[in-house]
N, C-alpha and C positions, 0 to 999 in steps of 0.2 A: 248967199241964200246957201244953206248948209250942205256938204254933200249927205246921200242918203247913206245911214248905215244900213253894210249889208250884213246878212245872216251867216253866221258861219254854217257852212255844207257836213252834214254827218254822211258816214259810211252806212249804206245796210247793215244792218245787224243780221246773223243769218243763224235761225232759232237750232239748238244743239237737236241733232240725232241720237233719237231714244232705236235701239238696237233691239230687234226680238229674237229673244232665246225660245228654244222649243221648250215644248211643254211634254211631261214625263207621265205615263200611265203607267199604271201596272194592273194586268189584266188576266183575269182567271178566266182562263179554257175548258173547266170542268175535267173530268177525271181522263178523258182519250176518247171522247166519240164525241166527233166533230159537229155530231147531231146536240151535243148537248152545250156546247159553246153558245152563250144567251145573243141576241140581236145587236145588241147595244156591243159588244165585245168582237162581234164578225165586223160591225161598222169602224170600227175605233182599229181596228189591225188591218184593214183595208184600206184608211185616211192613211197612215201614221209613214211616216219618211223613213224612219228605223226601225226593225223589228229585231228585238234581242231578247236570247235563253239561255237556261242553262243545259249544258249537256254533260256526259261522261265519256270516257271515251273514245271511243271512234261515230257513236248515234248521235243522233241532234235531239232525241227524246221526245216523251210524249206530250209535253206541252207544243213544239214545234208541228209534230203530226196532228194534233188534232186541229193546229190554227192555219195547216197546209191551204183547204181549201178556199181560204178567204186574203192569203196571199196576194200580188199582184206583179208585175213584171214593172223594174226598177228599183224596190227596196232595196235597202244598205241590210243586209242581216250581222246581225254583232253576235256570233256564240258564244259563251260566257263558260270555258271550260274548269271543271272543278279540279285543283289539282290532287286532293285524293279524297279517296270515296270510303273509308274507313277510318280509324284513329291511329291506325300505324303510318310513322313520319318522321325523316329526319331532319325536318325542321327545327330551328332552335326553338325557334316558340312551340313546337308543338303542334297537336292537330289545332288548336284556337288560334296559333299563330298563321299556321299556312293558310284558314281562311280569313281572316282577316289582313291578311297584302292581299289574298284574290280580290278580296271586293273591294278594297283599293284601288287594285289595278281597273277592276270593270266600272267605278267610279268614274274614276280619269276617263277614261275611253267614251262612256256615255254623257258625261259632262262636256266631252270636246263636241259631239253632236248638238246638244241642245245650247251650247255657245255660239253654234254656227246657224241655228232658229231652228236647226230642226226636231219636229215633234220624233217621240220615243215611246215604242212600246214594248214592256217587260212582259213578256208571258210567264204564265203562271201554272202550273197544271192544278187542276182544284181551285181553291179560294187562295188569293191572296195573304190574307189575313190569318187564315189557317196552316199555320209551319209552312206558310210559304215562303222560299227564298228571297223573295222581292222584298220583304222587310227588310232584308240589310242594305238594299240598295236605297229604298224611300228612305229610311234613316239617314242618310250621307247625303242627299241631294233635296228632298223637299223642302230644306231651309233657302234654297237658294235659287229653283227653281219651279216653277207652276207644277203643281201634281197632283193626283190625284188615282185612288185604288178602285178597281173597277170588278166587284163580285162575282164569284164561278162557283158553280155545283162543284160541292166538297167532297173529300173519297169516301166521310162517314156516310152523306147520304148518299152518293153511289150505292156503296156495302147495303144498306139498307134496303134497297132497292131491290139490286141482285139477293137478296135475301128472301126475300117479298113476306117477313113477318114487321107488325106494329114495332117502331123502336121503343119509343116511349108513349103511353097512353095518360090522359086525364092529370090527377099534381104527380105522376113522375117524374123522377129528375134524370139527367144525361149527362155522367160521369165520361170528362174525354182524358187519357191517358196517353204517356209515351211508356215505351217497350223497354227504353234505354235505363229509367228510373230505378232507382238502389228496389230491391224487395221488399225491403221489410217498410217502404212508404209503398210499394206496388198493392202489398199487404193491405195495407190499413185503408186504402182510398176503397179496394174492392169492399172493405167490409161497411161501407156506408154507403154502398150504390144501388139504385135502382137499377138501370139500363147504363150498358158499359161499351165503349168502343178505346180501343188500346191497338193504337199505329206504333210504326215504327217497328215491326216483328224481326225479320232480317236473326243476327245470330243469336238476338233477344227471346226467341220462340219458346225455348223449352222453360225457359226461368218464366216466362210468363205462361203457359199451359200449367206449370205449378201451382204457381199463384194463383190460379181459377179453381184448379180441382181443391186446393186450401181453401177456399171462399165459395165454396160449394155451386162452382158458375159452370164447371167445366160441360155438366149434360148438355147444358141448353149453347153454350158458344158455339160459334160460326168462325169457320175461317174465309176468308175474302182475299184474291189475289186479284191485283190489274182491273180493280170494278169498272165496268164501262169502256173497257178495249175487246178487241177480238180473243184478246191473250187470257180473259176474265176465269175465276177458279174460285165455285163457292162449294166448303165442306164442312160436315163437323170440324169441329177442331180436335177433336180427340182421335182422331183418324188421319191425323195430319203427319205426315215423315217430315220431320224437321230438316232432314239436309235437301227437302226442294223448296223450303221458303224462302223466298226474295224477300229484300228490303221493303221495297213495293207490296204489302202487303199489311191486312189489318185482323183484328180480334174485334167481332162484336158479339155481346149478349144482350138481346131485346127484353125490356122491364116483363115482367110477372104479372098479369092479369089486373083487374079491378080490385081495388081496397075495399075493405067492407069498412061500414059506418062503426064507430067507436058504440059498444053496449056505457050505460053506466059503469063508474069506478067500482070496486071493491075496493077496502079497506090497506091499510099497507100488511106486509107482508111477502113470505116468499112463496111462488106453486111453482113446483117441479111438473112439464107439462110434456107428455107425450106427441107428436107429432104424425104420428104412423110411419111409416117405410116409405111414404114419396110422393104418393099422388094428394093433391090436396082435398077430393072426395073425401077420402079415409080419417082428415081429421075433425074430430066432434065438435056438434055446440060449443061445450062445455070450453074445453081447449080454444078454440076462437074466442072466445067470450074473454076469456083470462088474457090471451095476448095483446087482445085491441084495449084491451084496461091498463096494461103493465104501463109503468114508467118507465122501467129498464127490462134490457133484453140482454141476458146471460147464459153465455155456449159457445160450442165449437161453432169455430165460423162457418164451416158447410149446412151444420145444420141453418145461424142465423141465416142464411142468406135464403132458405124455402120461407122464411117469414114474411110477408107485404109489409111493408115500411109506414110511418105514420107519425106525422108532425110534430116533433117535441120528445118524440119516443128516444131515447138514449141506448145502442146498442153496445156491448163489451163484449167481442170477441176474441176469443184465444185458441190456442194450438191442441192439439192431442195430449195427452198424458198429463195433463194438470186438471183433475177432478176436485181433488183438494183445496187447490187454492179460488178456482170455479167457484164452490161451495160456501167458501170464507167471503170472495166478493160479492155474490149475492145474498150473506149475510147480513154484510156491515150496509149494505146500500139499504135494504128493509129496514135495519134499524134504525137508520135516518131519515126514515121515513117512505122510503118508495115502494112501489109496488112491482114486486118483483118475479120477473118468469123466468125460470131457469128451464131453458130450452134441450128434450133429448129426443132422437129418433127413435122413434117407436112407441114401445111402452115404454113409461122412465126408470119402470120399477126390475126393467127383464134386461142386466149389462151394462145399465147406464147411469144416469144423474141422481134419481131418487135415494139411492142407497148412499152417497156420496155426503149430499144436503145434510139428511139425518143424518149420519153419523157424526160427520163435522159440528154442527148444533148442539149432538148428546155432550159432545168433546168439551165445548166452549164456555160450559158452566154459563157465571151470569151475564157471560159476554153476549148472547142473543137471547138470554132467557125469555126476555116479551115478546118475541119474533116467533111470528105464526108460521108455522111450515104444513103445507098442502100440495099434493101428490094428486095429479089427474092421470087418470089411464091412457092408453092409448093402442090403436090395432096393431101387433107387435109382426117381425118380419117375417115367423113363422109361421103366423095367421095368413098372413099374404101371399107367400110362395107356398102354402099349402091348398089355397082358393084357387089359383091359378092350373091346378090340375085333381082338384076333387077334395077328397079328405084323406089324405094321410094320416095327421092327426085322432081317426077317430075312434082309437081304445088308448091305452095306457101310452107316455113319450117322457122322455126328459131333455130338458135344453142343458148343453154343454158346452164352454164356450174355447175354442184351442188355444187361445190365447194364454203364453205363459209369464205374460209380463206382470202379475199380478198373484199365481202361483206358479209354484214349480212343477214341470211336464210331468214326475212320477205323481204326480197326485191326478192332472189333468186324464193321463195313459190309466193308471186305476180307475177312474171311474168310469171310461168307453169301455175297460174292460168287464167291469158290473154290472153297465145298463145292456152292456150286446146278453152278457149272462144272463139277466132279468128277462131279455126278450123283450125290451123296451125296444117304440121308436125312437129313436136319438137323433134329434135336433142340434147341430153344428153350428153355433155362433163365431164371427172372427177367424174363419179358417187358414189364414194367410196374408200375410202383406207381404213388400219386397226384401224385406228382412228374415222374413218367417215363411218359410219356403217348404219344408220336409213334413210339418206335422199332418196334411192331408194323407198322404202317404201310409204315416206312423197308424192313423188312426182307422183308416180301409183295412188294414193290414190286422190291427187289434181284434176290430167286426169280425174277420174272416174266420177266426178263431172258433167261432159263436152259431156263425149265419152262413147260409147258403149263399155260393157267390153270385147267383141269380136275383135274389133281393134287390126290389126296386130300390134306386136311389135318385130323388129327386134332385137338380140344380138350379137354384134361384139367382138370379143376378140381377140387380138395380131395378128390384120388382115397385112396378108404383112407377118409377123413374124414365128419363130417356135412358134407350137402350135398351130394355126391359129384355131379358133372357130367362126364358127357363125349358130346360131338358129331363128327359126321363134316360134314366141309363141302369145299372144294374153295381153291383157292389163290385165285382171282378173287372167292369168296365170302368168304374169312378178316374178319371184323367184328371189328376192335381193341378195340370198346367193350366189347365182354363177356369181357374179359381183364385178370387183373390178377396179382399175385405167387403167387397161390393156383395159377393156372393154368402147366400146359408144353402146347405146342405140338410136332406132330411132322409136319413136312411130306413127303412121299412124294418118292420121284423117280420117274425118267421110265418105270421098270416097275412102281412103286408099283400095287396097283388095289383098287376099293372094291367091294363087294356087298353084300347083304343075304340072309342065311341066316335064317329061320324068326323071319321081322318085325325081326330086329336087323341094325346096319350089322356089316360084315365088312370089313377092313382090312389087307393082307399084302403084303410084299416080296418077290416070289418069289428061292428060294436062287441057281437059275440065271440068269447074266444073258444075253441074244440075243446069240450067236454073232456075231463078224463077218463079212463074206461072204469067200470064199475069191477070190482075185487075178484079176481079168477077169471077176468072177461078176456083178456087177452091171453092167458092160458089157453082157456077152454077154444080161442079162435085159431091156433098154432098144435092143438093136439090133435093127432089123425083119429079116424073113426072107430070105433072097436068093430 
């Protein structure tokens, strides 16, 4: 009988233990108000083993302050302190190198917690994906550990709520820009924008303000600082002192109203249009139709910014003092089959683009022979300012530009002197600029040779636009310091009168001129009785 064969006894095999790693979450905590933290963000903050947050100097920062009500005892805190807060550093790799080293060190610190199985929440002011510092950590860690992003209320949303105006409506678009971008790129981006948010102001504030002014957006731009916090500040951007602007601030330009439907399109050609002085209600229906039907808009950037955007319409903005180049571009676009609207403020024939387009077209010979040029009138600045105080243009008047860019000052002065001697009401356009500050006083003194010092003077600034200011003074009391390129002056004649009606100033020039005395009448009046 054979012995039974015994089965070999095997050792029990132990299953490999899978080590649990922690979960990484970038959590947006909104602009600073703890009540604007989402329910999900509050829950994840309370559940986390480790709370990480960026900080500068000796403060824990806005993100931690917003999350503070949702923290619990026993949590590990990892403050990630920036090595630099400006681009000035002695790091051999410069600013970028210093930040790269900082994020590598922060990545190792958080990776240590994740390897130990701890769940990590990185607090992020606003929204983590909206210029958030968390993105640098996410890019380094998301491929190695489970990671997710929890959205929050962005700074733009908080700023729009603080301003209290609709940011975008209907088919408008919102353009978000960094104030640190080069000036030429910033200007080009504003050219094609409906509504705008410009972040990261700080030291870039003055450059941003200048770009908004060039784009014609400054009068509706709003400044918002630390939106959603107890230190929130909202103001018209034009009135903000650059010395008071922190990095955590932004500029907001809400979109303008609702676009009108596009009417039937005209044929190719150039139409020079007058937008009026500012108020859209002063734009004629004829001009509105031409703008809506154009394939291309050409003009000075601040004037183009006043025209609502339309899908498929191309805009060609440029700076000041390039009228001939602008006219040639418009004519070339029309020669290629475009329906081109050249945009002017006020009336295009009054110190504006109509004369430039007609002159360039006439000098072009065969080049633009077949291009039709049409001029559509608009409300002039003189009419707008006059309307605010009554009827200072009720009798003969003349309009003179004080700019000596295209004619010598001697010519300007001679015309002012002769107009004053002729007892005309004198309307002064382009009275001053940043570099040209002395002409207003010189013009005033020229008129005073022929006019009573008490002659009424109307000073109209930004009429029909935000910041409108119209005052009535006298010729002797005219202060040049309050006059700029947005201002128009109306100097009365010897018959112009100023009065007050229902608490408001009224200025008028009577339609009838005082009759000349009959021959011998004056002598008789002064001859003693016999």
